[in-house]
Each structure stands twice: as C-alpha cells, then as structure tokens.
N, C-alpha and C positions, 0 to 999 in steps of 0.2 A: 462502508456505510456497515459498518460491526453490530451484527445481532438486532440489525433493522428487519420486521416482515415484509414480505412481497408489496401488500399493498400499500404501504408508506413508504417502500421506495421507487414505487411506480409513481406516487403521486409528488415526491421529491424529485424525480427527473425532469417531470414535466415544470414544476414550482420554481427551480432550483438550476438545478445541476445543468441543465442542458442551456438555460441562458447564460450559464456563469462560464459558461467554456469547458467543461468537464469532459472529457472525452471518452471515461469509461465509469462503472460504477462495479468495483466487487461486492457480491454477494456471498453472504454462506454458503457452507455447502447445504445443499437442497436436499441429501437422499435423507431415509429414515434413518433415525438415531435412537439412541435411548434414551429412555423418557427423562425428565427430568428440568428444571430449574438452571441451572446452572451451565454456563456460556460452552464449557466444555464439553457437553454431552454434544454437542453438533458434530464433533471429530470422532464419537466414537457412531460406527455405520452401523446397521443392522441389517438393510438391505437396500437396492436400488430404486425403491419406490420412492416418487416426489412426494411426499408427505412428510414435512417435518412441523416444527413449532413456529415456524415462520409462515407456512401455507400449506396449499395444495399445490396439486399439478395444475389446474385452469389458470390460481392465483399467480404461479411462476408464470405461465406463458402471458399473461397479460401483464406482466411485469415486463419481461422482454418487449413485448410489442410496445407498449409503453412507451420505453425509455428509448427503443428508436425512435420511434415518430419524435423522441425531442432531441434526437440528435445524439442521444449516449449510449454505447457500446455496453454489455454485459461481460465481466469477467467472473466467474462461477470458480469457489474455492472448491476445491477436488481432491477428494480421500481416494487416491490407490494404494497405498503401504499397509493400510491394515484396516480391521473391523474394530470391534469392541473390545472393552477390557474386563468385563465381566464374567462371570462364572456363568451366570444364566439370565434373562427378564424375558422383557417384552417392548418392541420400539415403538415410536410414533403414531406407527400404521399398525400397530396391532401383532407386528409378526414376534413368534417365540423363538429363541436361540437361546444356543449353548457357546462358549468361550470358542470353540472349534468346529463349531457345526448351526450351517445358518441353510434351513432347509431349503433345498432349490437353488441353494446357491452355491456354495462353499461347504464342504465335508473336512475332514482332520486333515485328509492328503492334500489340500488346497494351503497349507499352512508349512512355513518352516518349521523344521523339527527344533531348533532349538527355543524351548519354553522357558525361558526366563530373560530378566532385564538385560541390557547393554552394560557388559560388566568388564569391557576393555576397549576406550575410545581408542586406541592405538591398532585399533584391528577393523579392518575393512569387513573380513567375516562378521564379527560382532556386531557392526554398526548394521549391515543390511542384510543381516539374519538372523538377529535375536529380536526379543520386542522390548521397542520404546513404551516407556510408561505403564508396561503389562498389558499392551495392544496388541492382537493375535495378530502376528506379522504375516501378511498375504507372500505365498511363494511365487512371486511375480516373474519368476524365468520360466514357469509352466503354461504351457500355451492355453491349457482352459483356462487357466485365471486371467492370462491375456486377452483371451478373447472376452470374459465376461465382463472387465475394465473399459476395453474397447467398446463392447456395445454399451455400457454407461453412457462414456463421453458420447458416444452418437446419440443416444438420446437426447443430449442434452442439447447437442449441436441440431439436432432436429429442430428445436423451438428458435434457432438463430443463433446461440450465445455467440457471444464475439472471443472469450479467450478462455483460458482454466489458468487457475493458480494450484501448482500440485503441492499439495500439502504436505510435509516431510519428504521431501524430494530425497534428501541426503543417504534417506533408507533405502533405497531402491535403487539398486546399480544404473548409470548411463544407459546400457544397451537394454535393459528391460521397460524403461520410460520410450527409450526412440521405437521400441518395436510397439509397443502399445498407438504413441503416437500416430504410426503408420499405418495403421488400422482407423483411422478416423476419416469419415467420410465429411470432408472441409468440402465439398462443390466448389473448389476454388478459390474459396475464403482462406486468407492468411489468417491464421490464429494466432493471437496474443498467447503466449505462454509465459510464465513466471514460475520459476521453483524455488520451492523454501531449502535454501542450502546453510545450514548456519557453520560460518568459519571455527575451526577449533585450530589454535596454535599447534603443529606437530601431527597433527593426526592425519590420518593417510585420505579421505574422502574429503577433496574441496571442490569449493564453489567453482574453481579453475574448467574442473573436468566436464560440469553443464552451461548448455547456453541459454542466455536469459533469467540469470538467476536472480532472488532478491541478496543485494549484498548490505551483508549485516558489519560489514568491517566500514562502510559508510556511515552508518549509523553511528555504532563506536567513537567513530572518526569526531562526528558532531558533539556526541553525546563529552567525549574529551574536552573537548571546547569550550560547549556553551556550561559546562557544569563544573570539570574537573583544573579549568586554567590553563590548557593547550592552547597553542599558538592560533589563533584564527587567521593569521597571516601564513601559516604553514598549507592552506587549504587550495592552493590556486590551481596546481595541474596534478590531477586524482588520476590521472591515468598511466602515472611514472611509479603505481605504488603496489605493482604486483597484485593487485587487485582483478576480478573480473574487469575486461573492459567496457568501457563506459555505455558504446552501443548495444551491448547485452546487457547491461547491468540494469535491473530494478532497484528503485533507491527510497528510501523512506526513513524520516524523522524516527519512528515507531509503528512498531504492528501491536497487535491485540494480546501476543505474548510480551514484549517487551516493556508494554505500558504497566506491566503488572509484577515489576521489579522495580523496587524506589531507588535503584542505583542508575537508572536510564531516564532518559527525558517523556515527561509526559505533560499534559496538560495543566498539571499543577507545580510542574519545574518553578524555582524562584528565578528571579533577575531576568524575567521577559525572556529567560532560555528556550522555550519551545519556539513561541513565535520566530525569534530568531533566527532558529536553526531552519524554520520550513520555512522561510524566506530566501535563506541561502541554498535550501535544496530544488526549489523551486526556480532560483536565476539561476546556480551554476550550468554550466551544459554538461556535464558528467552525469551519465544516465537517465532513463527515465524515471521522473517521481511519480509516490502514492501517497495520499493522502488519508492517513488516519480519519473516521469521525469514530468517535466511543459514546462512552456515558459513564460519571460518576461511580465511584464502588468504594465502600469501604470493606468489605470481602473479595479478595481477588477471585473466589467461586462465581462471585454472583453476578446472576443473568442477565437480562434488559430489563429496564425499569418500563413502565406504561405498558406494562402487557406485551412489550415488544412493539407497540407503536411507536415508530419514530415522531421526535415533535422539535421542532426550532423556534425561535423567532426570527426576527430579519436578519441578525447579523450573530445570532449565538443561539444556545440552546436552552431547553425547554423538558419541565417533565421528567427530570433527571438526565434528559440528553446532554451531551457536549457539545458536538455539530460543529466542531471545530473545520470542518468544509464551508461552512459559513460566515465564519470569522472574518474580517474585513483584511485582514494582514494575509489571508490565505486564500481568501479568493480574488482580492485583488492580484495577488502573483501567481494566480492561475492564469488572468487575463495576460500578464507580463509574458508567463512561457511561452502560451499560444502567439504571442505578437513576435517575440524573437528567436522561434524554431530555426533552428539550423545556423544560426547566427555565431559566428567565431567569438570566445574571450577578448576585449579591447581595453584599453586604457586603465589597465591595472595598478592599484597604487595601494598600498600598505604601509602609511606613515608610523604607524603603532603596531605591535603585536595583536592586539583586539581590533583593530579598525581598518576595515579595507574596501573597495569599492572596485567597481569594473564596469564595464559597457558590454552590451552585446551588437557589436558590429553597428549600425545607423539605426537599431531595432529598441535598442532601451538601455537603461543605466540604472544599478542598484548600490547602495551604500550601506553598510551594515557598521555600528557602531556598540560593539559590545564591553562598553566602559562605562564607568558611572560617572562621566563629565559628558558635555554633549562635545559635538564636535562642528564645528565652523570653518568654511573651506571655499576653496573656488574648484569646482571639479572639471577636467577636460571631458569632450563629449563625443562621438562622433553623430550624435541627435541632430538634426535639421532645426533651424531656429524656429523658437515657438516657445508657445506657454506650454506644459505639461501638468497634468493633473497626477498628486502624489497618490498610487494606489495603494500606498499603506493605511491611511487614513479617510480612503473617500475615492470617489472616480468620475466618471465625463457623465453628467444627466443634464440635457436638454440643452448642451453646448456649455455649460459650466460646472466647474470641479465645485464637488460636494462637500472635498476636505481640504489641505492646504495646495501649493501648485508653485510652478518653480520657471524660471524664463530662461531660455538657454538662447545664446547670441554668439556668435561667432566660436563657436565651436568648445562654450563653456557656459557653465553658471554656478553662483553661490547657495550657499544651503546651512543649515544648521541641524546637524542630526539629532535626534535627543539621546540623551543618554541611554542605554541599554535599549536603543532602537534602530530605525531605519528608514530610508527613504527610497522609492522606487517609481523611473517615468518611463515609458513607451511610447511607439510611436502609437498606438492606439489610443493612447492618453492625452493626445495633442488637442487643445482645444483653441489655439489662436496663432 
C-alpha cells in the first residue's frame, strides 16, 4: 500500500484486504523523515519518532490493531542503512538536524568516513561504506549504532508488527544485519523479514548472501518475457537459475522504485503485460509474492494523491490511486494462491513459446496466453470433477459464478484463453 496513510490502511484492511485473503500489508517507513511532498522523503530518516506524513504514533498503533483484527499482518518498511541526504533541515516531527549530526541520536562518529557516493560497484567496501544517493551512511558495525537501530526495531515490535522490509540491505554487511536482528525482542513471534538486495552482474555483494530477499531477477525475467519477447515457456523451473532459492525469496512484478523506470513493468504497460505477469507471479510456486498497490504519476518524484488518503472503487482505483490490489485478476489470484498453498506444479504444458498452463496439485489450474490470438484447447488437470469459477474475471458469490466458468470432467476441461489473457480455477472457486 505504497504511500497510503495509516487511517486509510486501517480501513482497507477491514474493508478489503482481510476479506480478500491478503496475509500482510506492507506500509511505508513510519519514522520521522525530512519534510516534503515527494515520495522519497519517507526514505530520508531524521529521527525514530513515529511522526510522519502518514500519521502519528497513535494512528500507527490503531492501524496495526485494526489490520490484525481483520486477519492481516503488518510489515514495516524499515530504514537502517542511512539517515537523510541534506546538509541540514527540520523533520516531520520538528527535529532539527545536519548531515552527520542528529541531536540525541547520532553524531559524526556514527557515520562511515567515506563521505561521497558509491564510485566503484565492483568493491564491497564502496557499496557498503560510501553513500547511496548522498544519504548519510550509518556505521552499522558500531555497537552504539546497532543498539539504536535495534531500539527502533523493538519500538515497532511493541505495537505487534509482524515483519520488516529492510530498505537498502545490500548496503549493509550481512553480519551487521544479523547482529541487529538478534537484538530484537520478538517474544517468540517469527518475524517476516525481507531485504532489498538488487542484483548487479559481476558485483561482489549478491542477493544469495542474504536470507529472505526481494528477488529483482524474478522481476527482470518477467519484464523480459511480457515486454521484450523472451519465452514465457522458459519460466517453468525458477529454482535452477542460481537465484535465491524460492523458499527464501520475496518476488514481485514491480516495486515503488522499478515502476518509475519506463523500461520496467508497471500498471500502464501495453498488451495486458502487467496483469499477465501478476497472474504468473501469484500462480507459480517460486517465492512469496508481493503485490504493489500504488498511484498514477507524471513526475517520478510525485508524492501520493488525495492528501495521502487511499481511495478505491470495488475493483480499481479512485482519486489518483491505482489500487492494483483490488483488480479482479489480482485479488482473484490471491485467492488462488491461498487455495493452492504448498501444492506442487503439475500438468505443465507449453505448446508455444508464449503459451503455458499448469496445475498446482489437485487444488488449482492456470493458463496464460501471451499471444495476440485466442487459445482454444482441452487441458488436463488434477482437479476433481465439477464446475469452477474463473477467478480472473469473477468469483463465487451466493453459489454462482459472477464471471465465466469451466466444467472439469474425468481429469480435463475445455477452454478458450483470451488473447493476451489468462484463466484460473481453484478448489475454492468450485460451485457445483
């Protein structure tokens, strides 16, 4: 829920995320940041007070409680690598700072001595000690810094948050992150930790060093298929590519950074590419998928619309918000993902480079047609006999399908998959 304020997220957990089966909601960094309307101000920390443009401490606490009541966990985007990149200023809670002096929090010695940008991406030292985009780089090897970051993490955990996304994790040594995580008071809760580690060919810091990382190579592979013509049929086995193992990987079609690069998949990609990539991400057993929900922009710096108050229609966005999480194809596949959890891939077919279909055990079946013509065929499936709603264009309501349906009989069913389209059925969408 990129850039949604806390009150809006609380309402969306109750009204849609919980009922739709989303397991978690990821929220923007909640700490005090530099002031400004641009989205990236959230990532320029000033203090660890929970006062930001998204709300205050009480509103944050209410959001976590409300989402939990709706059955939705909360993952917090967390800034441990750095502070702000400005020479001086005042934060969203009124705190004054200069580039390497944050009164009562950090002083000059708490930052790395490399006071310039990363000028050698073939050097682990440069990547993890110099300044990412001019942001004051914290000396996370120092015990005092580790203690302060752990204190912030423990403050978040005191609200009952369920996980952390570690922004810019690539720029912190694994040993530093592990040490800080070991200081968290989890009270027996298994935290969902995902780390931002961007792959760079030939670079010495790799995603495989980190556990539970966001797999940008997955995102790149989907971009190459759905935007650049690489073979969809090559995406069957993703655990044999040398990537982070699927069991430790957080996967996504786009994130808030990548969607601002027109070369990547985004909600406006042509030929239904973003939707098809999302269907694939939620259907394939590799990794744990994250769905980006964002807003429209013409300026890549632009902050949230509607004063930060999230707003959606039943199946889409409103007031400048895109609300991908409400798109029928996406929310329908979230239900699919939940229904097939843990089931192996079965009945794979790829009669053409841009057409694939596969089952997930006896729990679900999906077909994706990335061509400009319809695909009519009979599919083999392990689903039991019955009539199933196609969750791509509808669902099961009052015992009836709101969209199309398919009848499975004797281990097969016939269907026409639309051009640049998909179909998906699962055990939870069976109505007869």
